[in-house]
C-alpha positions as CSV (number, residue, x, y, z in Angstrom):
1,M,137.7,93.1,127.9
2,V,134.3,93.0,125.9
3,T,134.3,94.5,122.6
4,P,131.2,96.5,121.7
5,P,129.1,95.2,118.7
6,P,129.7,96.9,115.4
7,A,127.5,99.8,114.5
8,R,124.4,98.7,112.5
9,A,123.0,100.2,109.3
10,P,119.8,102.0,109.7
11,A,116.7,99.7,109.6
12,I,115.1,99.2,106.3
13,T,111.7,100.1,107.8
14,K,112.7,103.9,107.7
15,F,112.7,103.7,103.8
16,L,109.4,101.8,103.5
17,K,105.9,103.4,103.2
18,P,104.7,103.5,106.8
19,Y,101.0,102.6,106.2
20,I,99.9,99.7,104.0
21,L,96.4,98.8,103.1
22,K,95.7,95.0,103.0
23,M,92.3,93.5,101.9
24,N,90.9,90.2,102.6
25,F,87.9,88.7,100.7
26,T,86.2,85.5,101.8
27,N,83.0,83.8,100.5
28,N,81.0,85.5,103.3
29,F,82.8,88.7,104.3
30,V,84.9,91.6,103.2
31,S,87.5,93.0,105.4
32,A,90.4,95.6,105.1
33,Q,92.9,96.9,107.4
34,V,95.8,99.4,107.5
35,I,99.1,98.4,109.0
36,H,101.8,100.5,110.4
37,T,104.8,98.7,109.1
38,P,107.6,100.1,111.5
39,S,105.7,98.8,114.5
40,A,103.8,95.9,112.8
41,T,100.5,96.9,114.3
42,V,97.1,97.3,112.9
43,T,96.2,100.9,112.9
44,C,92.7,100.9,111.5
45,S,90.4,98.2,110.2
46,A,86.9,97.8,108.9
47,S,85.0,94.6,108.2
48,S,81.5,93.5,107.0
49,Q,81.5,91.3,110.2
50,E,80.9,94.2,112.4
51,K,77.4,93.9,114.1
52,L,76.7,97.7,113.7
53,L,77.1,97.4,109.8
54,R,75.1,94.3,109.2
55,P,71.6,95.9,109.4
56,S,72.6,98.6,106.9
57,M,74.0,96.1,104.3
58,E,72.0,93.8,102.1
59,S,74.8,91.4,101.6
60,T,78.2,91.1,103.4
61,R,80.1,89.8,100.5
62,D,79.3,91.7,97.3
63,V,80.9,94.9,95.7
64,A,78.5,97.3,97.4
65,A,79.7,95.8,100.8
66,A,83.2,96.3,99.6
67,A,82.5,100.0,98.8
68,K,80.8,100.6,102.1
69,I,83.9,99.0,104.0
70,G,86.4,101.4,102.0
71,K,84.3,104.4,102.8
72,L,84.2,103.5,106.5
73,L,87.9,102.7,106.5
74,G,88.5,106.1,104.9
75,E,86.6,107.9,107.4
76,R,88.4,106.1,110.3
77,L,91.8,106.9,108.8
78,L,91.1,110.6,108.4
79,F,89.7,110.7,112.0
80,K,92.9,109.2,113.2
81,G,94.9,111.7,111.1
82,I,96.4,109.3,108.5
83,P,96.2,111.2,105.1
84,A,97.8,108.5,102.9
85,V,98.2,104.7,102.7
86,S,100.1,102.4,100.3
87,V,98.1,99.6,98.7
88,S,99.5,96.0,99.0
89,M,97.7,93.5,96.7
90,S,98.6,89.7,96.6
91,R,99.5,88.3,93.3
92,D,96.1,87.0,92.5
93,Q,94.2,90.2,93.2
94,K,93.5,92.4,90.2
95,Y,92.2,95.9,90.2
96,H,88.8,94.9,89.4
97,G,85.5,94.2,91.3
98,K,85.7,94.2,95.1
99,V,89.3,95.4,95.2
100,K,88.4,98.3,92.9
101,A,85.4,99.2,95.0
102,V,87.5,99.3,98.2
103,I,90.2,101.4,96.7
104,D,87.9,103.9,94.9
105,S,85.8,104.4,97.9
106,L,88.9,105.1,99.9
107,R,89.9,107.7,97.3
108,D,86.4,109.3,97.5
109,A,86.7,109.5,101.2
110,G,89.8,111.7,100.9
111,V,92.6,109.3,101.6
112,K,95.6,109.5,99.2
113,L,97.0,106.4,97.7
114,L,100.8,106.1,97.3
């Protein structure tokens, strides 16, 4: 006779914030993506590497490019019906410069930050 496994506690992902914003800055490009944590999939992303954006930007790595990426990501999130995201910054990222530009332009686009 096989005994059934014990009942598990509910997954911790139910208690986490479902959408997390992650930003990546290299020497040449700026990229940001929103990850749906329960399914661990990228819901929406924007990058200065996109070929449609490059002609409209002077530089792909400065604060103005970061602001444009944040605005584009905010528009894409609202189009998909995601009104709020949580911000995840690494330990070395400070709310200054490019990080501030992305977050402020997301806020200006109408996305709430948790």
